[in-house]
C-alpha positions in Angstrom: -33.1 -25.4 20.8 -35.0 -25.2 17.1 -34.5 -22.1 15.3 -34.9 -23.4 11.6 -38.4 -25.6 12.0 -40.9 -22.4 12.9 -45.1 -22.8 11.9 -45.6 -22.6 8.7 -47.0 -19.4 6.2 -44.7 -17.1 9.1 -43.6 -14.1 7.6 -39.4 -13.2 7.5 -40.3 -10.5 9.9 -42.2 -13.2 11.9 -40.1 -15.6 11.7 -37.2 -13.3 13.7 -39.5 -12.4 16.3 -40.3 -15.9 17.1 -36.5 -16.9 16.9 -35.6 -14.1 19.2 -38.7 -15.0 21.7 -36.9 -18.6 21.5 -33.8 -17.3 22.2 -34.8 -14.4 25.0 -36.5 -17.1 26.7 -33.6 -19.9 26.4 -30.8 -18.2 27.6 -32.7 -15.8 29.4 -31.2 -12.3 27.6 -32.9 -9.7 26.8 -32.6 -8.7 22.9 -35.3 -6.4 22.4 -33.0 -4.1 20.8 -32.5 -5.8 17.8 -36.1 -6.1 16.4 -36.9 -6.6 12.4 -37.0 -3.5 11.0 -39.3 -4.4 8.1 -38.3 -1.7 5.7 -34.9 -3.1 6.0 -35.6 -6.8 6.5 -35.3 -7.1 2.5 -34.6 -10.9 1.5 -32.2 -11.6 4.2 -34.1 -14.1 6.0 -34.4 -16.1 3.4 -30.5 -15.2 1.7 -28.7 -14.1 3.7 -28.3 -15.0 6.8 -30.0 -18.4 8.8 -30.9 -18.4 11.7 -31.5 -14.4 11.6 -33.3 -13.0 14.6 -32.1 -9.0 14.2 -30.6 -7.3 12.8 -27.6 -4.7 14.6 -28.1 -1.3 12.8 -24.8 0.7 12.1 -23.7 3.8 11.9 -23.5 5.8 8.2 -22.0 8.9 7.9 -21.6 10.6 4.5 -17.9 11.9 3.1 -18.0 14.0 0.1 -17.3 15.7 -1.8 -14.7 14.4 -3.7 -13.7 15.1 -7.4 -12.0 12.2 -9.3 -11.3 11.6 -12.9 -12.2 7.8 -13.2 -9.8 5.9 -15.5 -8.4 9.2 -16.1 -10.6 10.1 -18.5 -14.1 10.4 -16.6 -14.6 13.3 -14.8 -17.1 12.7 -12.1 -17.9 13.7 -8.8 -19.2 11.3 -5.5 -20.2 11.4 -1.9 -19.3 7.8 0.4 -21.5 6.3 3.3 -19.0 5.6 5.4 -20.4 2.9 8.1 -18.6 2.8 10.8 -18.6 2.8 14.9 -15.1 4.3 15.1 -15.4 8.5 15.9 -13.0 11.0 14.1 -13.6 8.2 11.3 -15.6 10.4 9.0 -14.2 13.5 9.5 -10.9 12.6 8.8 -11.9 11.1 5.6 -14.0 13.8 4.6 -11.2 16.6 5.5 -9.3 14.7 3.0 -12.4 14.6 0.0 -11.8 18.5 0.5 -8.3 18.3 -0.1 -8.4 16.2 -2.7 -11.2 18.3 -4.5 -9.9 21.7 -4.1 -6.3 19.9 -5.4 -8.8 19.2 -8.4 -6.1 16.0 -9.3 -7.5 12.4 -8.5 -7.2 10.2 -11.3 -8.2 6.7 -10.9 -7.2 3.4 -13.2 -7.9 -0.2 -12.5 -7.1 -3.6 -14.0 -9.5 -6.7 -14.3 -7.3 -9.6 -11.9 -10.5 -11.4 -11.8 -12.2 -13.5 -8.6 -9.9 -16.7 -7.8 -10.9 -20.6 -6.4 -7.6 -22.2 -6.7 -7.9 -26.7 -6.9 -5.9 -29.1 -4.9 -5.9 -33.0 -6.4 -3.9 -35.2 -4.9 -1.0 -36.6 -8.3 0.6 -38.9 -6.7 -1.6 -42.0 -7.8 -2.1 -40.0 -10.8 -2.0 -41.4 -14.8 -1.2 -39.1 -16.9 0.8 -35.9 -16.1 -1.2 -33.2 -14.5 0.0 -30.0 -15.4 0.9 -31.2 -18.9 -2.7 -32.4 -19.5 -4.4 -28.8 -17.8 -2.6 -27.0 -20.2 -2.9 -29.7 -23.1 -6.5 -28.9 -22.3 -6.6 -25.4 -21.8 -9.3 -24.2 -23.9 -11.2 -27.6 -22.9 -11.0 -26.6 -19.4 -12.2 -22.4 -19.6 -15.1 -24.5 -21.2 -16.0 -26.8 -19.0 -15.8 -23.3 -16.4 -17.2 -21.1 -18.7 -20.7 -23.5 -18.4 -21.4 -22.9 -15.4 -22.8 -19.5 -15.5 -22.9 -17.0 -19.0 -21.7 -14.8 -16.6 -18.1 -16.1 -16.1 -15.4 -15.8 -17.7 -11.8 -17.0 -17.2 -8.9 -15.1 -17.8 -6.1 -17.4 -16.5 -5.0 -19.3 -14.4 -1.8 -20.9 -12.5 -0.2 -23.7 -11.2 1.8 -24.5 -8.9 3.0 -28.7 -7.3 3.6 -29.1 -3.6 4.9 -32.4 -3.1 1.5 -34.7 -4.0 -0.4 -32.2 -4.3 -1.4 -30.0 -8.0 -2.8 -26.7 -7.2 -4.8 -24.8 -10.2 -5.7 -21.1 -9.5 -8.7 -20.3 -11.9 -9.4 -16.2 -11.8 -12.6 -15.3 -14.0 -14.2 -12.0 -15.0 -17.5 -12.6 -13.5 -19.6 -9.2 -14.4 -20.8 -7.0 -12.2 -21.1 -9.5 -9.4 -17.8 -9.8 -6.8 -18.5 -13.7 -7.5 -17.3 -16.0 -4.9 -19.9 -18.6 -5.5 -20.1 -18.4 -9.4 -15.8 -19.3 -9.5 -16.7 -21.7 -6.7 -19.6 -23.6 -8.4 -16.9 -23.7 -11.7 -14.3 -24.7 -10.0 -15.9 -28.3 -8.3 -17.2 -28.8 -12.3 -13.2 -28.4 -13.7 -12.0 -30.3 -10.5 -14.1 -32.6 -11.1 -13.2 -33.3 -14.7 -9.3 -33.0 -13.5 -10.0 -35.8 -11.6 -11.8 -37.9 -13.6 -10.0 -37.6 -17.2 -6.5 -38.4 -14.9 -7.2 -40.3 -11.7 -6.1 -38.0 -9.5 -7.7 -37.0 -6.3 -9.6 -33.8 -5.7 -9.0 -32.8 -2.4 -11.0 -29.3 -1.8 -11.6 -26.5 -4.3 -10.7 -24.0 -1.9 -7.2 -24.9 -0.4 -5.8 -21.7 0.1 -3.8 -21.0 -2.8 -6.3 -18.2 -3.7 -6.3 -16.7 0.0 -9.5 -15.8 -0.1 -9.9 -13.6 3.0 -6.7 -13.8 4.1 -3.7 -12.0 4.0 -1.2 -13.2 0.9 2.1 -11.8 -0.3 0.9 -13.6 -3.8 -2.6 -11.5 -3.5 -0.5 -8.7 -2.7 2.3 -9.2 -5.7 0.0 -10.4 -8.4 -3.8 -9.2 -7.3 -7.2 -10.4 -7.0 -10.7 -9.7 -8.1 -9.3 -5.6 -9.0 -7.1 -3.8 -8.3 -6.9 -0.2 -8.8 -4.9 2.8 -8.2 -5.5 6.3 -7.3 -2.5 9.2 -7.0 -3.1 12.3 -6.2 -0.9 15.5 -6.2 -1.1 18.0 -3.7 0.0 21.7 -3.6 1.3 23.2 -0.3 -1.0 26.1 -0.7 -3.5 22.8 0.2 -1.9 21.7 2.7 -1.1 24.7 4.7 -4.6 25.9 4.3 -6.8 22.7 5.1 -4.1 20.5 7.1 -2.2 23.7 8.3 1.4 21.8 7.8 3.8 21.5 5.3 5.0 19.3 2.5 8.4 18.2 4.1 6.1 17.3 7.5 4.1 15.6 5.7 7.1 13.7 3.7 9.2 12.9 6.9 6.7 10.9 8.5 5.5 8.8 5.4 8.8 8.4 5.1 9.3 7.2 8.8 6.1 5.2 8.8 5.3 3.5 5.6 9.0 2.6 4.7 10.8 1.6 7.9 7.6 1.0 10.4 6.3 -1.1 7.7 9.6 -2.6 6.9 10.2 -3.5 11.0 6.7 -5.2 11.4 6.8 -7.1 8.5 4.1 -5.2 7.4 2.3 -7.2 3.2 1.1 -3.9 1.9 2.2 -0.5 3.4 0.1 2.4 3.5 -1.7 4.3 6.8 -5.1 3.1 7.9 -7.0 1.0 4.5 -8.7 -0.9 5.7 -10.5 1.4 7.6 -11.8 3.3 4.5 -12.9 0.1 2.7 -14.5 -1.6 5.9 -17.1 1.5 5.8 -18.2 1.3 2.3 -18.2 -2.7 2.7 -20.1 -2.5 5.4 -22.4 0.8 4.3 -23.1 -1.3 0.5 -23.8 -4.8 0.9 -20.2 -6.7 0.4 -18.5 -9.3 2.0 -17.0 -7.5 4.9 -14.4 -10.3 5.4 -12.7 -9.7 2.1 -11.0 -5.6 4.0 -8.2 -8.0 4.7 -7.3 -8.3 0.6 -8.4 -5.3 0.4 -5.7 -3.9 3.4 -3.4 -5.2 1.4 -2.2 -1.9 0.2 0.6 0.2 -0.6 0.9 4.2 -0.6 3.3 6.3 -1.1 4.3 9.8 -0.7 6.9 11.4 -3.2 7.6 15.5 -3.6 6.5 17.2 -6.5 8.1 20.9 -7.8 5.3 23.0 -5.1 3.8 20.3 -2.6 3.6 16.2 -2.8 2.1 13.4 -5.0 0.4 10.5 -3.4 -0.6 7.1 -4.3 -2.5 4.4 -2.7 -2.5 1.2 -5.0 -4.7 -1.7 -4.1 -4.2 -5.2 -4.9 -7.3 -7.0 -4.4 -10.9 -4.8 -4.2 -13.5 -7.6 -4.4 -16.4 -6.0 -4.4 -20.0 -6.1 -7.2 -23.2 -4.6 -8.0 -25.5 -7.0 -7.5 -25.9 -10.2 -5.5 -24.9 -10.8 -1.4 -26.0 -7.9 0.4 -25.9 -5.5 -2.4 -30.2 -6.2 -2.8 -30.9 -5.6 0.6 -32.9 -2.3 1.6 -30.5 0.1 2.9 -27.3 -1.3 1.3 -29.0 -1.0 -1.7 -29.9 2.4 -1.8 -25.9 3.4 0.4 -24.4 1.8 -3.8 -26.9 4.0 -5.6 -25.0 7.1 -3.7 -22.0 6.1 -4.4 -22.7 5.0 -8.0 -24.9 8.1 -8.5 -27.2 5.3 -10.4 -25.3 4.7 -13.2 -21.9 3.0 -12.5 -20.4 -0.3 -12.7 -17.7 -2.6 -10.7 -15.0 -1.0 -12.7 -16.3 2.8 -11.9 -17.1 1.4 -8.2 -13.1 -0.1 -7.0 -11.5 3.0 -8.6 -14.2 5.3 -6.4 -13.0 2.8 -3.0 -9.4 3.9 -4.5 -9.9 7.4 -4.7 -11.5 7.3 -0.8 -9.1 5.7 0.1 -7.0 8.1 -1.3 -8.4 10.8 0.9 -7.9 8.9 4.9 -4.4 8.5 3.4 -3.4 11.7 3.3 -6.0 13.0 6.1 -4.4 10.4 8.3 -1.0 11.1 7.9 -1.7 15.2 8.1 -3.1 14.6 11.8 -0.2 12.1 11.6 2.8 15.4 11.1 0.7 18.1 13.0 0.6 15.7 16.3 -3.2 15.6 16.2 -4.1 12.4 15.9 -4.4 10.9 19.6 -6.5 14.8 20.1 -8.8 13.9 17.3 -9.9 10.7 19.0 -10.4 12.1 22.3 -12.7 15.3 21.4 -14.7 12.7 18.6 -14.3 9.3 19.5 -14.9 9.0 23.5 -18.2 10.0 25.6 -18.0 12.9 27.4 -16.1 12.9 30.1 -14.0 9.1 29.4 
């Protein structure tokens, strides 16, 4: 079944339709519900998906409004498009948004860590000390990396050794793009340069020290992409009105779940369900869904305040872009514009994600404090009668 060599002159939709017909005939299955909507296809067949034969619609729900202060200086109100098939998720985040907005205390911060790629070199037969060579030629290294794109700026690098291997991990600011393609191309050029200059063997430009799309202690501790933190103080009156519980009960659940339960499990990142909200936002706005892995390495803390609680979530690795990848697909672009109010960039995007995550965290914490988690999923997440 050759899905690539199709008749010339076909439109993108016609190519997808032709492939679907071929698959249905060859595999004797029905795929009519995956038919392409030309309005939402965009350039997906050319840029985003090989052998494309259809599309799967994912429900998108709206949560908000959510009031927050970006970088602790700029007040704004956002609405959250959440793509999910998990019943109760949108309702839960929406409830969290209500409580946070009533509290009028959400503050967000960000730090650009940089998207990273780790270059693996075999230095056994190298003619030079690679560590010394890299440190002595730092400016040349940056120049070579930055020559691959006017939108890439090397922020820092790490050097690690293990056995016969040396690992060079580059961290870069890639402007409004998430930047994996950019940093990968830069890593290739830097790796080739080091190999040619030192006689070392370039083994790979994706050597796992960067932990791309994988959980790691290094990513949790150092960060990757953009690190963002959201904090809010919620008074007892809001806790009682919105969540029907008390600060004391929230603190008890937080202690058991976040401090003790996560420790027993050996969790990298102690939180309630950060991955849920990140996945829903990433899918809706055309981000790389596999980077939910790093996004989930977050820590949520809950402390007692004078009249209520202070809740904070720190996300060390938010990997998002406002351009590139799936962000240009028509439906995803509209969701991105909705989320960012047609005005914000990637730095604000990361902070909005942190605030949205905080809304999800406090709402789930309250559901567990009131023992309504199961009943909520029973009423909102199951088919009638099941």
